[in-house]
TILORO-445413 format. One record per residue (C-alpha): residue in one letter; y, x, z. Coordinates in steps of 0.001 Angstrom, whole numbers, plus 500000, padded with zeros to 6 digits. Layout:
N
aYXZ...
END
This chain:
161
m470722848973853626t473346849249851410g471576851896848922h469045849700848612p468870847469844971i469021844201846973f472142844747848888q473759846507845584t472711843502843232n473823840783845479r476613839191846732q476392836084849166f475092837384852747g474020835422855429c474201837209858614y474249836667862165l476142838396865000a474055839784867640s473500838535871372q472034839436874307e469398842394872865e469724841428869223f469880844187866518d473509844622865860t474393843436862811g477827844069862754p477359847898860195i476148845022857834i479025843109858093n481533845618857398a479625847287854541v479464843655852944w483082843693853535q483761847361852264a481427846138849065k484171843032848389k481050841225848934n480963837486850982c479634836922854578y478774833878856039l477672833111859914p475682830667860931v476865827431861977i475073824539864163a475326821444862196d476131818409863807g473513815551863631p470124815485864695e468281817110861720k469818820607863833n470218822835860931l472367825250860485q475390825773858354f476787828852856549l480349829805856818q482712832199855323y483585835064857619q486160837696857412s487336840477859896h490802838338860644d488627835166861444i488381834033865299l485495832995866332y484690830339869333p481503830084871301n478985826992870595r476785825131872931y474397828458873315h477439830547873893i477274832274869997l480459833143868622e480997830919865571p484340830558862678r485675827394862184a487043825979859210t486527828493856870p484886827821853508m481623826585853466i478420827654851120l475320825900850339v471854827427852067r470267827677848552q473962829038847137l472905832649849491d471240835717847951v470101837364851070v470126836064854672l469269838356857767v467158836250860193p467397837139864083l464016837504865634v461786838189868634g458942839871867201f457304840342863854d454561841103862324r453326843327859116e452610839911856803g456260838312857041n455874836101860220r458198836241862754l458921834458866421g462329833659866503m464234832235869762g462013828847869640s464421826362868669g463412826665865082f466875826213863665y465837828634860617d463063827246860194r464755823329859506t467522825221857351f464931827337854837s462300824602854789f462099824330850919l461323828116850665r457869827467852228d456952825709848597n459017827814846693k458764831590847323t460871832649844554a463747830284845260s467078831674846649p467859832856849619c465663836222850304l464998836091854119i465239839735855968g464078839530859411v466115842043861260a465023843791864585y463948847149866190q460897848663865485v459305848003868573q459438844667868106q456829844606865760v453216843002866833e450001843406865649n449358839520864446i451434836115864845l449462832984863998p451987830949862075d452788827528862706e453013824993859589w456991824645859971d457318828249859784v459011829917856890p457880833340856109l460490836743855958m460641838279852668g461320842028854448i461922843572857549l464933845734858528t464749847780861709e466542850626862692k463933852552861063e463114851334857580l463470848347855168f460281846578853671f459335844066851831f456094842216852083k453519841372849022k453296837653848286
END
C-alpha cells in the first residue's frame, strides 16, 4: 500500500489496532509514522449516538482498553472525521461491489453516514481483510456505508462507482 498514490498523496490516516483475528495494521501504522504522516485511531465517543472519534496516535502513546477491550489513545489531539484523508476499516467480510460485513455494532456506518449521499467526500474508506474473507454477495442495508476499496494481503483494489 505504501507505494500506491493513495498513500503517497495523503497525510491524515485513520487506522485501527487489530484485535482477535483482524488483519494486522501494525506495518501500515509504522509506514505512516516513517513517512512523517499522521495516524489516528478510533475511539468510541461518549453519548447516545455511538459514533467514533479519531484521536492522534504516536509511537510513544499509552493506550487504554475500552469497554470492548480495544486499545485506544486518550488525551491526544482529535481530528474531525471529514478531515481524514483515508480510513482503514476492519471487517468480517466483503464483496467485490464495496459492501462489507462489520462486527455488527454500526460504529463505522454511523460515523461515516455522510458518505452515503456524497461518494466524492473525504475520507476514502478502505476495508482491510484477508482474501479468504471475500464472499460472493452481500446485500447491504439502507444504513450501510459502502467502501471505496479493499486491502488484502494480496492486493489493493478500488471499486468503480
